[in-house]
PADRENKOL-588243 format. One record per residue: residue in one letter; x, y, z of N, C-alpha, C in turn. Coordinates in steps of 0.02 Angstrom, whole numbers, padded with zeros to 5 digits, always signed. Layout:
BEGIN
aXYZXYZXYZ;...
//
This chain:
BEGIN
m+00267+01194+00384+00187+01206+00383+00152+01144+00355;m+00110+01103+00418+00066+01080+00390+00029+01055+00323;a+00030+01012+00277-00030+01006+00217-00101+00980+00250;s-00136+01024+00243-00221+01001+00256-00250+00923+00215;c-00288+00914+00270-00288+00843+00243-00395+00837+00291;w-00418+00776+00257-00464+00791+00307-00449+00696+00310;t-00494+00712+00381-00479+00642+00438-00525+00599+00442;w-00481+00534+00445-00548+00450+00441-00518+00441+00525;n-00576+00454+00569-00562+00415+00609-00632+00355+00641;v-00651+00326+00601-00714+00295+00600-00693+00218+00653;d-00726+00207+00690-00720+00142+00753-00716+00082+00711;p-00661+00047+00674-00667-00017+00650-00698-00066+00657;v-00726-00062+00734-00754-00113+00780-00828-00096+00760;i-00884-00111+00740-00953-00104+00737-00983-00102+00801;i-00960-00180+00827-01018-00206+00883-00959-00243+00944;d-00959-00229+00992-00913-00249+01032-00945-00302+01066;i-00955-00371+01056-00999-00412+01095-00972-00429+01151;a-00910-00470+01142-00912-00484+01234-00812-00522+01216;g-00762-00474+01268-00709-00507+01245-00681-00502+01180;p-00654-00535+01145-00617-00542+01091-00667-00545+01013;i-00744-00560+01046-00793-00563+00995-00824-00515+00965;q-00814-00484+00912-00809-00413+00901-00838-00423+00845;i-00899-00387+00801-00912-00379+00728-00884-00320+00709;r-00837-00306+00650-00789-00271+00629-00800-00256+00552;w-00783-00176+00523-00820-00166+00470-00744-00215+00429;y-00692-00224+00412-00659-00269+00387-00687-00355+00381;g-00712-00358+00433-00766-00451+00434-00813-00435+00382;l-00873-00374+00406-00894-00371+00348-00894-00373+00288;c-00832-00330+00276-00807-00328+00185-00782-00411+00167;f-00740-00430+00190-00724-00491+00198-00799-00553+00180;l-00830-00551+00222-00878-00581+00198-00917-00581+00134;g-00916-00491+00112-00955-00474+00077-00903-00523-00020;v-00852-00509+00006-00795-00532-00050-00828-00602-00065;f-00817-00684-00012-00869-00721-00032-00930-00733-00048;y-00964-00695-00025-01039-00677-00065-01069-00670-00116;f-01017-00593-00123-01040-00572-00195-01011-00597-00254;g-00958-00624-00227-00909-00663-00252-00946-00742-00283;y-00968-00747-00249-01016-00806-00255-01070-00803-00338;m-01104-00738-00293-01166-00713-00332-01139-00710-00413;l-01087-00679-00435-01049-00645-00506-01041-00730-00528;l-00989-00770-00474-00974-00851-00519-01022-00876-00551;r-01085-00892-00490-01140-00929-00531-01179-00880-00569;w-01178-00812-00593-01193-00759-00637-01169-00795-00705;q-01097-00814-00721-01054-00831-00751-01050-00904-00753;m-01094-00945-00715-01089-01028-00739-01170-01021-00791;v-01219-00991-00750-01293-01000-00790-01280-00969-00852;r-01235-00921-00863-01235-00901-00929-01200-00955-00983;a-01158-00992-00945-01131-01054-01017-01149-01113-00992;g-01238-01104-00974-01252-01177-00975-01224-01203-00899;r-01189-01194-00861-01179-01235-00824-01207-01245-00737;h-01205-01284-00724-01253-01308-00649-01208-01232-00591;p-01269-01220-00582-01232-01180-00539-01212-01182-00471;s-01219-01246-00457-01172-01273-00409-01112-01279-00385;n-01082-01270-00459-01032-01261-00458-00988-01200-00430;a-01020-01145-00446-01007-01096-00373-01021-01101-00331;e-01082-01141-00286-01085-01144-00214-01033-01167-00183;r-01016-01255-00243-00959-01278-00193-00881-01265-00197;f-00876-01206-00254-00808-01183-00238-00805-01120-00200;v-00850-01097-00151-00864-01050-00104-00814-01086-00052;n-00835-01141-00019-00796-01182-00003-00733-01192+00016;w-00694-01198-00060-00639-01231-00086-00615-01135-00073;a-00646-01097-00092-00603-01044-00081-00603-00995-00010;v-00636-00997+00013-00607-00987+00080-00542-01027+00110;v-00532-01092+00104-00492-01099+00118-00429-01076+00089;g-00432-01078+00017-00370-01066-00034-00360-01006+00004;t-00403-00946+00001-00391-00885+00021-00353-00860+00065;l-00375-00892+00107-00345-00891+00197-00285-00906+00213;v-00261-00988+00193-00208-01002+00194-00177-00971+00138;g-00164-00943+00090-00119-00915+00027-00132-00848+00080;a-00168-00810+00079-00146-00752+00119-00116-00749+00179;w-00127-00794+00232-00076-00815+00284-00006-00821+00273;f-00009-00865+00230+00075-00903+00223+00119-00840+00187;g+00086-00803+00138+00095-00751+00096+00105-00720+00122;h+00078-00685+00168+00123-00639+00227+00174-00638+00268;r+00172-00705+00284+00225-00709+00333+00306-00726+00288;l+00271-00759+00213+00341-00769+00185+00365-00717+00168;f+00341-00672+00117+00346-00602+00079+00359-00555+00121;y+00328-00526+00173+00327-00498+00226+00369-00464+00285;e+00356-00525+00321+00402-00556+00366+00459-00631+00358;w+00482-00630+00310+00535-00675+00309+00592-00691+00357;d+00594-00608+00388+00642-00615+00442+00668-00665+00499;k+00558-00656+00528+00542-00698+00564+00548-00775+00565;v+00541-00768+00490+00513-00859+00498+00599-00882+00478;l+00652-00860+00466+00691-00892+00475+00736-00884+00550;a+00718-00832+00581+00746-00837+00637+00684-00893+00691;s+00642-00894+00661+00584-00961+00674+00570-00994+00634;p+00568-01047+00643+00526-01089+00570+00451-01066+00599;l+00439-01099+00640+00363-01121+00682+00323-01059+00685;y+00371-00992+00667+00335-00912+00666+00266-00917+00594;l+00296-00968+00573+00248-00965+00491+00197-01000+00517;i+00167-01045+00572+00112-01097+00595+00072-01045+00660;d+00121-00987+00667+00117-00978+00740+00036-00926+00745;i-00016-00952+00769-00068-00923+00779-00117-00899+00824;r-00045-00894+00887-00087-00863+00937-00098-00775+00955;k-00076-00737+00915-00099-00672+00899-00168-00661+00858;g-00194-00747+00841-00266-00709+00775-00226-00705+00712;i-00240-00698+00676-00241-00702+00586-00221-00662+00574;a-00190-00600+00622-00190-00514+00586-00137-00516+00519;g-00106-00481+00475-00080-00501+00412-00104-00547+00368;l-00133-00523+00325-00154-00556+00266-00131-00529+00203;s-00091-00578+00160-00065-00532+00087-00089-00559+00043;s-00113-00488-00001-00162-00489-00062-00124-00536-00117;h-00068-00546-00116-00010-00579-00175-00036-00652-00143;g-00010-00654-00101-00025-00738-00040-00078-00762-00080;a-00148-00719-00062-00219-00763-00077-00203-00783-00148;t-00183-00727-00186-00178-00734-00262-00157-00819-00283;v-00117-00823-00232-00093-00887-00270-00118-00937-00241;g-00147-00926-00164-00212-00970-00172-00252-00980-00212;l-00272-00952-00217-00312-00951-00283-00318-00980-00343;i-00268-00947-00360-00219-01007-00415-00231-01084-00410;v-00202-01083-00352-00191-01156-00344-00271-01194-00332;t-00302-01166-00290-00377-01192-00264-00419-01209-00352;i-00424-01158-00376-00453-01140-00438-00418-01219-00485;v-00356-01230-00505-00338-01278-00539-00360-01335-00502;l-00346-01356-00436-00362-01405-00394-00441-01432-00423;f-00497-01362-00408-00569-01368-00407-00577-01410-00490;s-00534-01360-00527-00575-01361-00606-00554-01435-00647;r-00494-01451-00601-00454-01531-00622-00511-01599-00586;r-00537-01572-00527-00559-01625-00494-00646-01627-00517;f-00669-01564-00554-00752-01556-00586-00755-01557-00656;r-00678-01568-00693-00673-01575-00755-00704-01499-00801;i-00677-01449-00766-00709-01392-00798-00634-01363-00821;p-00627-01354-00898-00573-01323-00915-00550-01275-00867;y-00490-01274-00845-00445-01205-00844-00471-01143-00859;g-00436-01144-00899-00460-01074-00931-00524-01036-00944;e-00567-01067-00911-00646-01062-00944-00658-01044-00864;f-00645-01085-00818-00661-01079-00744-00617-00987-00726;f-00548-00988-00744-00513-00931-00736-00560-00874-00750;d-00587-00847-00817-00586-00816-00839-00682-00799-00809;r-00725-00853-00790-00772-00826-00744-00744-00827-00669;f-00705-00821-00665-00698-00804-00600-00644-00762-00561;m-00644-00704-00638-00619-00647-00627-00666-00594-00605;w-00702-00568-00629-00770-00534-00583-00770-00541-00501;a-00744-00589-00483-00774-00595-00411-00700-00565-00393;a-00636-00592-00435-00578-00597-00395-00566-00515-00417;a-00594-00462-00470-00598-00374-00467-00644-00361-00390;l-00698-00397-00391-00735-00371-00322-00669-00374-00267;s-00673-00432-00249-00619-00440-00180-00567-00393-00168;g-00540-00340-00231-00500-00308-00200-00540-00220-00196;v-00590-00241-00215-00622-00176-00190-00658-00184-00119;l-00682-00235-00105-00711-00252-00039-00656-00252+00011;v-00589-00291-00010-00533-00298+00061-00488-00232+00059;r-00489-00172-00001-00474-00119+00033-00517-00057+00048;l-00571-00086+00045-00617-00040+00090-00638-00046+00164;g-00615-00133+00152-00608-00148+00248-00524-00137+00256;n-00483-00110+00251-00424-00078+00256-00431-00021+00272;f-00479+00018+00249-00451+00082+00218-00517+00088+00309;f-00573+00060+00325-00594+00054+00394-00555+00027+00462;n-00482+00017+00458-00454-00045+00469-00386+00037+00493;s-00397+00094+00457-00351+00113+00452-00284+00089+00427;e-00254+00041+00394-00232-00005+00372-00194+00011+00310;v-00115-00030+00297-00112+00000+00243-00121+00056+00197;v-00075+00100+00236-00091+00148+00221-00042+00189+00178;g-00027+00243+00149+00003+00289+00102+00039+00313+00134;r+00091+00342+00081+00128+00401+00109+00131+00455+00118;p+00160+00500+00172+00124+00569+00180+00153+00607+00106;s+00084+00643+00090+00075+00662+00029+00064+00742+00071;d+00072+00804+00016+00031+00883+00016-00038+00871-00038;v-00050+00829-00077-00109+00814-00107-00172+00849-00088;p-00211+00874-00121-00275+00921-00085-00314+00860-00066;w-00322+00800-00096-00359+00753-00052-00329+00688-00004;a-00277+00712+00008-00255+00704+00073-00278+00665+00140;v-00269+00607+00157-00316+00596+00228-00256+00606+00289;c-00294+00597+00344-00269+00585+00388-00297+00543+00418;l-00249+00497+00463-00269+00435+00486-00234+00412+00571;p-00291+00448+00612-00267+00470+00681-00269+00386+00712;r-00289+00330+00685-00298+00246+00715-00233+00237+00703;y-00172+00271+00651-00129+00222+00625-00087+00257+00653;d-00090+00336+00647-00018+00371+00691+00004+00376+00759;v-00071+00401+00795-00064+00373+00852-00030+00298+00877;p-00048+00258+00872-00015+00187+00888+00070+00178+00873;h+00102+00220+00822+00164+00238+00798+00197+00288+00830;h+00154+00321+00850+00180+00362+00899+00211+00449+00841;l+00157+00454+00788+00167+00510+00728+00127+00564+00755;a+00133+00610+00736+00097+00675+00739+00052+00639+00692;a-00011+00688+00681-00066+00668+00620-00029+00712+00544;t-00026+00653+00491+00005+00656+00439-00028+00654+00389;p-00026+00689+00327-00076+00690+00273-00036+00629+00243;r-00094+00586+00211-00068+00530+00161-00098+00513+00123;h-00073+00495+00077-00098+00457+00001-00151+00409+00028;p-00221+00429-00010-00268+00361+00031-00273+00306-00011;t-00216+00283-00002-00201+00227-00071-00253+00191-00075;q-00290+00147+00003-00341+00107+00011-00405+00139-00055;l-00417+00177-00048-00467+00225-00088-00466+00203-00185;y-00373+00225-00180-00338+00198-00238-00345+00158-00280;e-00353+00111-00234-00355+00033-00249-00435-00001-00249;f-00477+00043-00206-00546+00024-00195-00580+00054-00286;f-00561+00100-00319-00567+00133-00370-00541+00099-00430;i-00489+00062-00441-00459+00032-00488-00487-00037-00473;g-00508-00075-00445-00562-00138-00415-00629-00108-00462;l-00634-00058-00446-00727-00042-00483-00700-00036-00566;v-00656+00000-00585-00633+00001-00649-00616-00053-00666;i-00576-00096-00645-00567-00157-00690-00633-00201-00705;m-00674-00199-00662-00752-00246-00651-00793-00212-00713;g-00781-00144-00731-00829-00113-00797-00749-00146-00855;l-00692-00134-00843-00657-00160-00896-00655-00239-00931;l-00685-00280-00875-00668-00337-00890-00736-00350-00931;t-00802-00298-00908-00877-00312-00943-00846-00279-01013;l-00832-00250-01023-00821-00207-01082-00780-00262-01145;v-00717-00287-01127-00682-00335-01157-00731-00396-01159;d-00785-00418-01108-00839-00471-01125-00871-00451-01188;r-00887-00409-01183-00937-00368-01221-00916-00352-01300;v-00842-00342-01295-00843-00345-01370-00809-00382-01409;a-00784-00433-01362-00757-00482-01379-00790-00563-01400;g-00853-00539-01394-00935-00589-01410-00942-00619-01350;g-00936-00609-01285-00968-00634-01235-00934-00713-01242;e-01004-00744-01250-00972-00842-01231-00955-00846-01311;k-00920-00803-01337-00870-00814-01413-00805-00795-01403;r-00781-00772-01334-00741-00746-01338-00674-00808-01335;p-00602-00770-01345-00572-00835-01349-00540-00845-01259;r-00531-00913-01236-00525-00940-01182-00455-00887-01144;w-00457-00879-01079-00396-00839-01057-00416-00768-01053;l-00429-00745-01113-00421-00672-01115-00465-00633-01056;l-00506-00654-01013-00521-00595-00970-00467-00622-00898;t-00454-00677-00900-00397-00685-00852-00339-00649-00862;g-00291-00640-00925-00246-00584-00948-00267-00523-00930;t-00335-00515-00949-00349-00437-00920-00364-00401-00877;y-00374-00446-00832-00369-00458-00746-00304-00434-00725;f-00263-00481-00734-00198-00502-00684-00163-00435-00746;a-00154-00431-00800-00120-00373-00822-00158-00299-00791;s-00197-00294-00801-00217-00228-00768-00211-00200-00713;y-00252-00260-00671-00247-00255-00586-00173-00265-00571;f-00130-00282-00580-00054-00306-00549-00023-00241-00589;g-00054-00227-00631+00009-00168-00691-00025-00090-00642;a-00085-00096-00606-00116-00037-00578-00071-00047-00504;r-00093-00095-00494-00063-00114-00433+00006-00088-00408;f+00037-00121-00462+00117-00081-00477+00119-00044-00475;g+00089+00040-00484+00108+00086-00482+00084+00122-00418;v+00023+00088-00408-00001+00114-00325+00041+00108-00270;e+00079+00045-00266+00130+00030-00227+00179+00079-00200;f+00221+00116-00267+00241+00191-00263+00234+00253-00210;f+00148+00239-00186+00137+00269-00161+00113+00257-00064;k+00142+00186-00062+00118+00165+00005+00174+00160+00061;e+00154+00174+00104+00200+00129+00157+00250+00094+00143;q+00308+00067+00154+00320-00005+00167+00306-00058+00216;q+00284-00114+00210+00242-00167+00249+00309-00216+00264;g+00375-00201+00259+00388-00253+00267+00438-00288+00193;g+00473-00329+00198+00494-00382+00157+00557-00351+00134;v+00553-00329+00102+00631-00287+00035+00653-00216+00115;p+00731-00210+00096+00735-00139+00157+00698-00095+00124;d+00705-00044+00169+00674+00034+00146+00721+00086+00116;e+00783+00054+00102+00823+00092+00045+00810+00073-00034;w+00780+00006-00027+00761-00004-00121+00709+00049-00140;r+00685+00078-00101+00650+00151-00123+00572+00076-00174;v+00567+00027-00163+00503+00003-00198+00486-00035-00152;t+00419-00060-00135+00391-00094-00087+00398-00152-00107;t+00383-00207-00071+00377-00274-00073+00331-00297-00131;g+00260-00261-00119+00194-00279-00158+00216-00246-00229;a+00266-00199-00230+00261-00185-00330+00323-00241-00333;l+00352-00257-00293+00410-00343-00342+00355-00394-00339;l+00313-00391-00308+00268-00472-00329+00220-00459-00368;s+00195-00393-00402+00151-00370-00449+00173-00376-00514;i+00241-00357-00533+00290-00375-00593+00261-00463-00617;p+00286-00506-00571+00274-00590-00614+00197-00565-00648;f+00142-00576-00597+00060-00569-00598+00061-00505-00647;c+00104-00457-00680+00070-00421-00762+00107-00463-00778;l+00165-00455-00789+00190-00506-00865+00135-00572-00866;l+00122-00618-00814+00086-00661-00843+00016-00670-00861;g-00018-00609-00851-00100-00583-00874-00069-00563-00963;v-00008-00523-00964+00007-00503-01038+00035-00548-01060;g+00064-00624-01049+00055-00673-01077-00002-00733-01099;l-00028-00729-01055-00116-00729-01070-00136-00694-01123;i-00133-00664-01123-00201-00594-01177-00161-00633-01218;v-00086-00619-01288-00065-00640-01315-00082-00720-01345;y-00087-00764-01281-00091-00822-01289-00163-00825-01309;s-00194-00801-01290-00287-00820-01301-00306-00803-01356;l-00273-00766-01395-00272-00696-01452-00228-00769-01496;v-00186-00789-01501-00163-00845-01533-00190-00915-01543;k-00237-00941-01474-00252-00997-01487-00305-00981-01496;r-00360-00955-01469-00434-00940-01507-00471-01006-01493;q-00456-01013-01400-00507-01092-01415-00573-01050-01376;p-00620-01093-01405-00703-01067-01359-00693-01041-01290;a-00739-00990-01256-00736-00981-01184-00750-01035-01156;s-00811-01085-01201-00834-01139-01137-00818-01203-01198;e-00849-01278-01155-00811-01306-01190-00883-01378-01165;g-00930-01372-01184-01008-01410-01164-01014-01389-01104;r-01064-01439-01077-01084-01406-00995-01051-01474-00971;s-01060-01451-00889-01027-01512-00834-01097-01485-00767;t-01098-01535-00760-01114-01524-00664-01087-01541-00617;l-01082-01534-00570-01059-01561-00504-01086-01647-00474;d-01123-01648-00519-01181-01714-00513-01143-01773-00553;d-01093-01754-00607-01049-01803-00645-00998-01819-00620;a-00990-01887-00606-00928-01917-00581-00863-01901-00603;p-00820-01865-00575-00758-01880-00616-00732-01930-00632;v-00699-01924-00665-00651-01997-00685-00597-02005-00677;v-00617-02096-00639-00560-02111-00607-00527-02178-00641;t-00462-02185-00608-00403-02227-00658-00399-02284-00586;p-00377-02349-00614-00369-02385-00532-00309-02367-00524;g-00317-02340-00455-00228-02317-00402-00226-02244-00431;a-00257-02212-00443-00244-02148-00476-00336-02110-00451;g-00300-02035-00427-00363-01990-00426-00412-01999-00476;p-00435-01932-00455-00486-01906-00535-00435-01857-00573;r-00449-01876-00638-00417-01845-00707-00461-01794-00728;y-00429-01735-00753-00456-01705-00796-00452-01722-00851;t-00522-01710-00891-00519-01723-00968-00530-01661-01017;g-00544-01621-01001-00534-01578-01057-00481-01555-01083;r-00475-01480-01114-00411-01457-01124-00414-01378-01066;p-00351-01358-01070-00324-01302-01020-00376-01237-01047;
//
């Protein structure tokens, strides 16, 4: 006898304008990542006495870094067999940008933050710390968008809160299957981590907190929780099904360990959260024959 479930059958398209032009719930959630992420980063910059233009300029960098990282991450982490069969598949956009990896987006953002911080002479650890609220919010909104899309689904389950997703099951020729609502698990995890970051920030003294502490807290808590949630998800490709572990779980391990290491590093080094003020109007330091040079400490 099939377990009971509540059914989620919301159309992911809000407005179908013409042909491929649509306004989708996922698209609104993705835009919300950048808009509200900008607001959170701006709040942190202003609190530190830095120019709010730092947040405005970073959004442009973040859009590119996120999309590029998520795009290549999905193909390298989840569709490596297709890339090996045809390397050009890595840059094939004929079917749109469907298939984005959150771990790939994380790598893309790490690279983007390093480049941005170096370009505008903001200590790496300070910028990472100030960005963590926006990072946690992105997990909230992206998973909400996944839920509207009936994608990144959970494994079959008989838990009382199981959800049936006909928009996923029917195209895959499956009967209505009660599943773990893993998208909502991660939605609430993101909210909890935003609260955790606020709590750690307050307990550690706000602007007196050690640099890298918030970054370590985010990576350790989010990817630690993500590792656990992955065991309730359907496999999305990458590792063989018989491994009984998802690609996402394996990818979460190094990020979680990085977070633990950053927490230890921050508590040992005790560097100040901020190191003076800077604005985007400051000219970067340039030496003949070289690009901009970072002058602060990490």
